[in-house]
N, C-alpha and C positions, 0 to 999 in steps of 0.2 A: 504494500500500500504506500509506504514511504516513497519508494522508487517511482510509482505511477504518478503520485501527486507532484513531485519535483520535476519529473520529466514533462508532464503535461503543462505545468506552470512555465517551465523553461521554453517550451515550444510555443505556447499560446502568447507569451509576452514577446517572443521574437517575431511572430507573425504580425501581431498588432503594431509593433513599433518599427518594423523593418524599413519602411520608406523613410521615415523621419530620422531614424538612427543612422541609416546609410548616408543620408544628406549631411547630418552633423559630422559623421566620420570623414567624409570626403572633404568637406570644408575645414575640418580640424587638421587634416593632413596638410592642406595648403597653408593654413595659419601657423602651423608648427615651424614652417620654414622662415617665417618673418623674424622671430628672435634669433634664428641662426644667422640670417643676413645682417641683422642689427649687430650681432656680436662680432661680425667680420670687419667692422669699421676699424680704420687705422688710427686708433685712439688708445692712449695709455689709460689703464684702469687705476683708480685710487687704491685698489687692493694691492697694487705693486709697491705702494709706499706706506707701509704700516706705521712708520714713525712720523709721517707728515701730519701736522696739526691744523686745525681750522684757522688758528691765528696766522700761520704762515700763508695759507691759501688766500685769506682776506687781503693780506698785504700785497701778494703777488697780483691778484686780479685787479686791485685798485691802481696799481702802477701801470697796467696795460690799458685799462678801459677808463673812459672819462667819467661815466656815472653808472655804477653797478646797481641794478635793481634787485637781482637775486642770483643765487647759484643753487644748483641742485645736483644730486648724485643719483643716477638711475639704477635699475636692478643689475646692470652689467658692470657697475662701478665707474661708468663714464660720467665725467663732471661737465656740466653745461653752465653757461653764464648768460643771463639776460641783461643787456646794458643799452645805454643811450650814448651816441657819439656827440661831438661838438655841434653837429648840425641838428641834433635832436632826433636823429633817425634811430629806430629801435632795431636791435639785432639779437639773435639767440643762437648760440653755437657751442660745440664742444671745445674745451680748452685743455691744455696740458696741466695736470694737477700741480706740479711744482712751480711752473713759470707763469701760468695763467694765459699763455699765448694761444692763439687760434690753432685748433687741431683739425677740426672737420665740421662740415655742415651737419646739422641734425637731419637725418633722412625723413622725408615726408611720406606718409602712407599714400600709395597710389589709389586712384578712384576704384580700380579693379579690386584691390585688397579691401577697400572700404565696403564694397558691395559684398565680398565674400564674408567679411566680418558681420555685416548686417544679416546676411542669410544665415550664418551660424547662430547668431543671437536671437533673431526673431522671425526668420523665414520671410522677411520683407512684410510682415503683417503687424509690426509694432507691438503694442501690448498684447493682443490675442496671440501673436506669434511667440512672444516670450512665455506666455502661459503654456503653449503647446510644447515648447522646448523644455521648460521646467518639468512638465509631466513626463515627457519621453526620457529625460535624463534620469528621473526617478525610476521609471520602468526599466531602463537599461541597467541601472544598479541592481534591480531585482533579478534581471537576467543573469548578471554576473554572479550574484549570490546563489541563485538556484543552480547555476553551472558548477560553482564550487562545491555545493552539497552533493551533486552527482559525482564529481571527481572523488570526493572524500569517500563516497560509498563504493565506487569502483576500486579505489586503491586500498580499501579496507582500513580506513582510519586516517587521521591527520598525520600521524607519525610516518606513514608511508606515502605521503602526498607527493614527494619528489622521488620516490623509488622508481626503478626502471619500469618502463611501460612495456607490456607484452603487445607487440605489434600485430594487428590484424589487417583490416583494410586501411589504405592510406588516408582516406577521408577522416575516419575516426581517429587515426593516429595523429594527424595534423591538428584536428579539432581539440584533442586532449592536450597535446603538447603546448599549443598556443595558450590554452586555458590555464595550464599549470604555471606558466612563466609570465603571462601578461595580465593575469587577473588583478594583481595589485595596482598597476598603473591604470587599468581600465576602471576599477572600482573608484580610485581617486578622481579620475576624470569625471565620472558620473556624479559622485558626491559633491565635488567642488562646483560642477555645473548647476546642480540643484541649489546649492548654497548661494552662488552668485546671482541666480535668478531670484531667489527669495530676497536678497539684498536690494535688488532693483525694484521690488514691490514693497519695500519698506516694512517687510515682516519683522526685521530686527530693528531696534531703535538706532537712529543715526547719532553719531557722536560729533560734537563740535566743542573744541577746547574753549572753555570759558575762563578767562584770566581775570583775577581780581587784583587790581593795582591801586595802591594809595597814591594817586597822582599829586596830592598836596605834599607828600613827602619825597617826591622825586627831585634829585639834585643833579647838577651838572659838574659837581666837584667832589672829590679830586679827579681831574681829567686824566684819562689813561688811553694810550694808543690801543687800537683794536687788536693789534697783534699781541698785546700783553694782557688782554682780558683773561682772568683766570679760567673762565669757562671755555674760552677759545683755545687757550694754551693746553688745557688738559683733555680736549676732545679730539681724538683722531678723526681726520676727515672721512675715513672709511665708515664711521658711525653716523655720518650726517645724511639726512634725507634732503633737507633744503635749508637755506638761510635767506630770509627776506631782509633786505637792507632798509634803513629808515628812509622815508620819502622826503623828509625835511630836516632842518637843523633844530626843530622844536624839541625840547627836553622830554616831552611826552610822547615822542615818536621813537619806537624801540626797534631793535633787531628781533625778528621772530625766528627762532632756531628750532627746527624739527629734527629730533633724533629718532632712533629706532623705537624707543619705548616711551618717550615723553616730548613735550613741547615747552619751550622756555621763552620768556620775554626778557631781553637784555638791554640795560641802559646803554645808549649809544655813546655816552661820555665816560661813565665810570666803569662800565663792564659789569655792574651789579645785576644779579639775576633778580628781576622784579616780581616774576611769577613763574611758577612751574606746575604743569599739569601732566599727570601720568595718563598714558593712553590705556583704555580698558582692554580686557582680553579680546573683546569682539573686534577691535581694530587690528590686532595682531593676527587673528584668525582670518579676517577679510583679506589682509595683505598676503598671508600664506596661501589662501585659497586661490587668489589671483595668480600668484607665481606658479603654483602647481598646475593650474588649468591652462595657463598660457605658455609656460616654459621660459618666461622672461628671466634673464639673469643667468641662465645655465644652458649652454649648448648641448651638453650631454642629456639633460632632461628633455630638451626640445626634440632630440633624436628619439628618445624613448616615447614621447608623445606621438611623434610621426609614425613610428613603427606600430604603436598600439592602435592608432586610428586606422592605419593600413590593414591591420589584422581583422577589423570588423567586417569588411566585405568577405574576407576569407572565412571567418566564422559563419557568416550567413550562407555562403555557398556550401561549405562542408556540412553544416548543420542540416540544411534543407535536403542535401543529397543523402545524408544518413537517414533522414526521416522518409524520403522517397524509397530508399532501399528497404527500410523496414516494412513499409507498406506494400512494396512490390513483392514481399514474401508470400502474398496470398497465392494459394495454389489453385490452378485451374483443374478441377477434378473432372474426369471423363465418365464418372459413374456416380449415381446417387448413393448417399450414405447407407441407406437401408439395403442397397443391392451389392455392397462391397464385401469382399472376402476378408479384408483387413482394414482396421481402423488405425491410422497413424496420426499421433498428436505431436506437435512441435512447440517447443519453448525456445524462443530466440530473441536476443536483444538487438543484434545488428543485422539479422537476416542471413547470416552465414550458415546457420544450422539448416535452413531451408534448402540449401544447396545439396546437402546429403539426403534430406527427405525426398526431394525431387528425384534424385538418382535412385533411391530405394523404390519409389513408386514406379519409375520407368522400368527397373529391372523386373519387378513383379509383373508389370503389364506385358513385358516381353515373354515372360514365362506363362502367360495366359491367366494371370491372377489379378483381380481388381483390388485396388486400394483407395481408400478415401483419406485424404490428408487435411488436417485442420489445425488451427491454433489450440493450445491447451485450454485457454479460457472459453472456447466454444464447446467444451466437453459436454456431451449429452448422449450417452451410449444408446445405440439403436437396439431394439429388442433382439435382433439376431446376431449381435456381436459375439464372435467366437475367438477372435485374435486381435490383440492390441499391441502396438509397438509405439514406444515413446522416445523421441529424440529431444533431449532436454539440455540446454545450456544453463550455466549458473552465472549469476551476476552478484557483484559486491561480496558481502559477507554471507555467502551461501543462499542468497535470496533468489526467488524466481525472477526471470525476465518479465518485462512489462506485459507481455501477452499471456502470462501464466499465473498472475497473482490471484485469480479467482478459482483456480483449479481445485485446490484443497477443499474450499467451501462447497463447490459444486459436487465434488466426489462424495462428501459427507451427506449431502442432501439427496443424492441419487440412490434409488433402490435398484440394484441389478439382480435380475431374476435368473439369468442364464449363466452357466459356467463358461469361463473364458481363460485363455492363456495370455500372458503378457511378457514383454521384454523391454528393458529400459537401457538406452544408450546415452551416456553423459558426455557433454562436450565442455571443455574448459582448459585451463592452463595450470600446470604445477607451480607456476610462479606465485600462485595465490594459495593461502593457507586452506581455504575452503574449496579445494579442487573438486569439482563435480558434485558438491554437497547437495544441490537441489535434485540432481538425478537420483542420488541415493535416498533422499527423502521421499521422492515420488515412488521409488521401488518399495519402500516400507509402507507407504500409504496403500498401494495396490495389493501388496502381500497380505495386508490386514483384512482385506475383503473376503467374506466367506466363500464366494463363488470363483475366486481367482486361483490360477496356478502359474507360478513363475517358470517360464520356459528355460531361462538361464540367468545366472547371476548378472547384476548390472555391470555394464561394460563401459569403462571410462576412456575417453579419447583425449589425448593431450595435444593442444596446439593445432587442432583441425587436421591431424595426421591422416592422410588418405590411406596409408598402409595399415594403420590400426583399424580404420573403418572397414577395409577389405578383410582384415582378419576376423572382425565381428561378423561380416556378411557370410564368410565361409562357415563359421561355427553355427550361426543362426540357420543358414541354408541346410547344413547337415542335420540339425535337430528337427527341422521342419520337412526334411526330405524334398527340398526345392532347389533346383539349380538356377543360380542367379548370374547371368552373363553380363558383360560390359555393355553399356549403352552410350549414345552420343553425349548424354548429360553427365557421364561419370566424371568425378573430380580427377584431374590429371596430375596433381603433384605440386611441386614447390617452386613454380615460377618458370621463367623463360631464359634462354641463353642461346648463343649462336652455335651452329654445327661446326664440329672440328673433326679432322681426320687423324687417325692414329695407326701405328703399325705394331703388331704383336712382336715384342723383342724376346720375350721368354714366356713359357707357359708350364707351370707345374701343377700336379694334381695329387691329392691324397684322399682316396675314397671318393666321396661325392663333392669334395671341396676343391676349387681351382683357384690358383693365384696367377693372374696375368700381369706381366710387366709391359706397359705400353710406351711407345715413343711418339711424341706428337709430330705430325708432318706440318712444319711451320710453327709459328708462335701461338702459344696457348696460355692465356692468363688464368692459370689454374693453381689453386693453393690446396694444401692438405686440409681435408674437411669439406671441400667443395664436392659437388656431385656430377656424375656423368650419366645423362639419360640416354639409354640405348633402346632403339626400336628394333624388334625382331624383323626378319626378312618378309614375313607375311603381312607387315604393316599394322599389326595390332598395337595395343597401348604400350607406351614407353615404360621402361623400368629404370629406377634410379639406383645408382651404386656410389657409395662413398669412396673417394679417392685419396690415396696417400702419395705425395710427391717427394721423391728422394733427391738428395743433392746431385746425384748423377743425371738427373733429368727424367729418369724413369717414373712412370705413373703406375702405382699398384692398384689393382682391382681384385678383391677377393669375392668369389662367387660360389654359392652352394647350388649344385645341380638338383633340380626336382624332376620327377618322372614326367610330369605333364607341363613343366615350365618351359614355355616357348623361348624366353629370353635366356634363361640360365643354360638351356641345352645349346642354344646358338653360340653363346660365349664359351661354353665348355668344349665345343667342337672346333674352335678357332685354332689354327696351327701357327707356329712361329713364322713370321714374314707376311702373314695375311693382314689385310686392312680392316679397320673398324671405324665407323662414323658414329659420333655421339654428340649430344647437345650438352654444353657446359652450363651447369646451374650453380650460381654462386650461393654459398651457404655461410654468410658472414657471422652468423650467430654461433657457428661451431668452428672456431679457429683457436689455435694455441694462444693462450693469454700472453700479452706482451709484458705485463708488469707483475705477474704472480711470483711470490717467493718460492712456491712449491706447488706441484701439480699431481693430482691423483687421477689416473686413467683407468676406467673400468670397461671391459669389453668381453663379449662372448663371440665365439665362432669367427665369422667373416668381418665382424665389427672392428677387428684389430688393424685393418689395412690403413685407415686414415691416421691412426696413432703412430704407426711405423714411420710415416712421412713426417709427422710433427716432431717426433723425437729426433729424427735424422737432421732436422733443421733447427734444433734447439741450440742456437749459437751462443746463447747466454749461459749455457750449462745449468739451467734451472733444474733442481732435483725433480725427477719424475718417478712415480711409483705406478707401474703398470700391472693391473690385476686382469688376468685373462682366463676365461672359462671355456673348456672344450670337453668332449666325451672321453677321449683316450689320449695317452701321451704321444701316440703316433700322429695325432692331428697337429702336433707342434712341428712336424717335419718340414712343412711348407715354409714356415717362418723362422726356423732355427738359425739359418745363416745370417739373416738380416738382424735378428735379435742379438746374436753373438757379436756382430760388428758394432751394434749400438752400445753394447755393454762396455766395449773398449773405451768409449768416450767418458765413462766414469760417472755420468749423471743419471743412470737408469737403474732402478730396482725392479726386477721382473718376478711376479708371483703368479704361477699358473695353478689352475684347479681343474682336475679331471674327474668328471662325475661318474664315469664307468670304469675307473681303474680298480682292479681287483683288490679288495681289502683296504683301499685308501680313497674311496670315492668321496669327493667333496665338491661343493659348488662355490662359485665366486662369492656368494653371500657369506659363506663360512669364513672366507679370508677377510672380508670386510668386518664381520663381527669380531673376529680375532684381533684386528688392528683398529677397532673402533676408537680407542682413546687417541691414537696417533692421527687418524683421519679428522676427528673432531678438532684436534689441536691445529692441524693444517688450515682448516677453514677459519678457525678463530684468528689465525695469524695472516689472514688475507690470501690464503691459498685458493686453488680452484679444483673442482672435481668435474671430470668430463666422462660422459657415459655414451657408449656406442654399441649397438647390437639389436637384438630382437625386442619387440614391444613387451613380450612376456617377461624377459629379463629386466627390462626397465622398471616394470611395476614392482617386481620383487626387490630390486636394489633400492629404488626410491622410497618404498615403504620402510625398508630397513634403515636407510640413512635418516629418514624423518624421525624414526624412533630414537636412533643414536643421538642425533643432534638435539632433540628435545630433552633427552635425559642428561647429556653431558654438557651441552652449551646453552641450554635454556631457550633455544630458538628452533622454530620449525624449519624444514627444508626450504619452504617458500621464502623465508627471510634471506637465504643465500642466493636463491635463484633470482629474486628481484634485483640483487646486486650484481648479477651476471657472473656469479661464482659457482653456479651449477650449470653446466652446458651439456645438452643432450641432443643426439641425433639417432633416433631408433626407428625401426621399420618392422 
């Protein structure tokens, strides 16, 4: 409910204010360049002369100018003088602080900038426009506030606000990143905009300094030169806002000195302070609000304002695109609900999970089986429901996505009369502590129903892994005795890359495992941990293989042959000298860490290949502990020579585990449990753990690591993954 309210508020406010806020943002970008241009004047700032006093300045400007009316220091520290010359002509210009000499003309605002300013302040509608601007500024602040609430929920609390973001679609990633880093300036812009609008409507009382002077007691003696007035001598010019000079020689005509915090009336003959009035807090707040909102006085803050204003159209585009994508998740069913063989429910926040639901529906349809797909909030089981499949993503702290918040209530209120089987597939990221929690909650809800039968344990998919999804499909199809083939909508993996040609330089085999050493034909920008997508000759779906790149230039691919595996048999049959074409897929999230003090690598079977390349390129000799699991000691034959060569570098500790070794069978988890204190210590000291291998191994290892780290370090596995210190590439 929390999520729905904040998301609806965020979207509704954005829709309502979009035109006005975009107008204010565009004009704000333009106006942000004005203080930058102003700061570029070839004028010395008084801030460069911290020892310069007001007394010295008064003397200097009087020597240069015939009759000085006033001097002022602006937000940039530029000092200007208003004066009359011998002919009585008025002039106002910037002067050098020390000498009082002419420095530059004060730039006048162009008519175009005046129009932009008017548009920004009142939309050319004077008072009604100012009201609209004030209201939209307030609504924009509420948009920022609701956005912050959504980020806090997604990041699982304020303390994780700036933790590493798990990247999904680029629109959501940009929207979130901009929100995390620009929310403060945007909130300040909105709040100060509201405040300045209220000032113009006299909502806050105006302040005028009222001086009380005993004019009868004013004396012209003893006469002191202005440069020697105590208040002028002890006042740095950098603290001055303005100084109005006396208009006449009358003893009752004073200097009016305005400082940062107060205003003074100074006797023009004796230098005595006749009256002093402290500015109220409201005056300081008004000045601060003006500086924050306009950027006057700070080039860097003006840049921040410009960037923040520029981000608003980006927010609008990415936000509405995300909303459109969520709404485009509606499934076009080809069968009525009551006529379907399967009922598929989907919980998705960004629409990504619908990609898998569509694929599942298409696979069933290709097999001659009808499926009706719907949002979880639309749950209302039809009388003939026999099979239910749930694809559930998790949001925030284990909460349901916005299209599944009513599911539990509806489930409790619905009486189901017919027995049915169900399966739950969870989608999430292990970077979050509540990985797939909502999916497990849904499984428990369904299991508690008297007419339900769980077909298989809930299956959790990390990071939208297509390989894990296919693993679930195979198991689900086996239990249902349904063959699910690939379709045009089937998810295709981890991205795009260009085609490259390779030559097989070496090919070793041990049982059903093959190790290919490839040499690129031409330049290939490939790093250990990147992937090579290989398409079998029959043109079917590409398969992805993790690559290890050795210092010799050889690229290692480790492949396990499967009886019906089109790609694995194709690779397994390649002879030395034959060519291979593959698509290079960058996998930047799975690279050897550049700054880690120590690295733990955990692999099973063919997952060792990228690690061999990483260790061979470990030029900094960072200590590496490689744990590798296989069935028998013979499986090590393929990699023995490479590992022995890496041992000679002195930075590798190799720990194998053989599950089917007679009398000594153990799994890689057994080694991790044995060395739990050392691994926990490595992570405490900013080390990194890398995992590569099968999805089944990943689950067992991550569950064990999570338990170890909670027990020994007081932190869950997700704490380290958000800091990019747990890196995984499993299939």
